[in-house]
N, C-alpha and C positions, 0 to 999 in steps of 0.2 A: 504494500500500500504506500503510495507516495505521500509526501508531506501535506499536499493540498487536501487530499481526501481525509487524512487523519485530522486536520484542522476542522473540516466540516462536520465530522462525526463527534468531535469532542465539544460539549457545550462549554461556554465561558472561555474558550481558547482564544488567545490573541496572537496576532502575528508578531514574530520577534522583531524588536526594534534594533536597528543597527547601533552599535556602540558609539558611533560618531554622533548620531542624533541625540542619544541619551546623554552623552557627556557634554554636548553643547548646551542642552537645556539645564543640566545640573550646574554647569559653570556659570550660566547667566543667573540662575537662582542663588548660587553661593555669593556672587558678586553683589547682588541686591541685598542679601541678608547681611553680608559683611559691612556694606556701606551704611545700612540702617543701624547696625550695632555701633559702628564708629560714631555716627551722629549722636546716639543716645549716650555713649561714653563721654563724648566731648561736652555734652550738656551736663552730665554728672560732674565733670571736672570744673566747668565754669561755675556752676552753683556751689560746689565745694570751695572753690577759691574765694567766691564772694562771702560765704559764711565764715570761712577761716579768717579772712581779712577783717570782716566786721567784728567777729568775736575777739580777735586778738587786740584790736584797738580798744574795745571796751574792757577787756581783761587787764590791760596795762594801766587803765585809769578808772577803777571801779567807783571812786568817789564822784567823779564827773558823771559817770553813767547813772549813779544813784540820783544825782540832781536832775538829770534828764528825765528819768522815770518819774521823779516827784513833780516835775513841771506839768505832767499830764493831770495832776490833781485827782487821781482815781484811787490811789493806794496810800496807806499811811507811810510815813518816813521809814519806819523799821522794816516794813515789807519791801520798800524800794531799795534799801541797802542790801537786804538779803538777796533780792533778785539781781542786783548789780554784781554781786559776787558769784551767783550761780548761773545766770543765763548765758554769759559769754562762753563759759566752758561747755555748757550744753550745746550751744551753736557749733563750737569747734569740734566736739566729739561727734555730733551728728554729721557735720561736713566731712569728717574723716570716714564716717560710715558710708557716705555717698562715694567718696573717692576709692575706697578699698572694698566696697560692696560687702561690708560687715554689718549685720543687722540692718540691711538696706531699707526694707519696708518700714521699719520702726523709725529710722532716721528721716526718711521722707515724710512720714506722718507727723513727726514732731516738728520738723521745719515748716511744713505746711500749716500746721496749727499755729505755730509761732508767728508766721508772717500774716496770717489772718487776724490774729489778736493785735499785732502791731498796727496793721492797717486800720482796723476798726477803732483802736484807741486814738490814732491820729485824726481820723474823721470826727470822732466824738469831741476831741479837743478843739478842732477847727469850728465845729458847730457851736460849741460853747464860747467861742471867741478868744480862745487862748492862743497866743502867738508863741509857739514852742519850737525848739530844735529837736529833731527826732532822736538824735543820739545813735542812729543806726551805724554810721560810719565815723563815729567820734567827731572830731573837730572838722573833718572833711565835709560833713553834711550840714554844718551849721548854717550856711547861707543858702541852702536849697529852698526853693519856693514850694508851696504846698502841692501844686500840680506836678512838679518834677519828682517830689517825694512819693506822691501817690502813683505816678506812672512807673517809677522804679519798683515799688512794692508789687504793683499789679503784674509787671513783667516777670518778676521773680516768682510770684504766685502761679502765673500761667505755666512757667517752665516746670515748677514742682508738680502741678496738677497733671501736666502731660506725662511726666515720669511715673506718677502714681497710676494713671490710667493704663500706661504701657505695661507696668508690672501686673496690674489686675487682669488685663487681657491675656497676658502670658500664663498666669495662674489658671485662668478659666480654660485655656487651650490644653494645658497639661492635665487638668482634672477631667477634661472631656475624653481624653485618649485612654 
């Protein structure tokens, strides 16, 4: 029996694909996958760099950061001082989690929650008529206008949310298989 007849008699039989066609499709798929992974890793490192820089500036001058927190007039001074010593290190460790993919989802979640709280606190301060410096990037952000500060926070939030959705979709795909 020749190969054609055997193919016709066997249900679900497919014609063999030449290895050249298969390898070309696989190569294209691998290039797209690698390019996509490179983009997401670059985004990880950019965000990690931003949070390490911001955290380090605040960690080196916790008293000024405590004043910046207190300027929002939301928390008592003692809580502001405690946060000024704690938050910068949390930012730095979460940023390292992004860079080294260690406790990645937790780091993303904490940084996303932090940027949402910072943004909402800034909006609340502006609505109440407080003219504050955010303290996000130490003295470098002292002269930022409210729109530039808000745009920076929203851009960081968008990047963090994109990474969170990517991780969530990867987990759904893994669990579906």
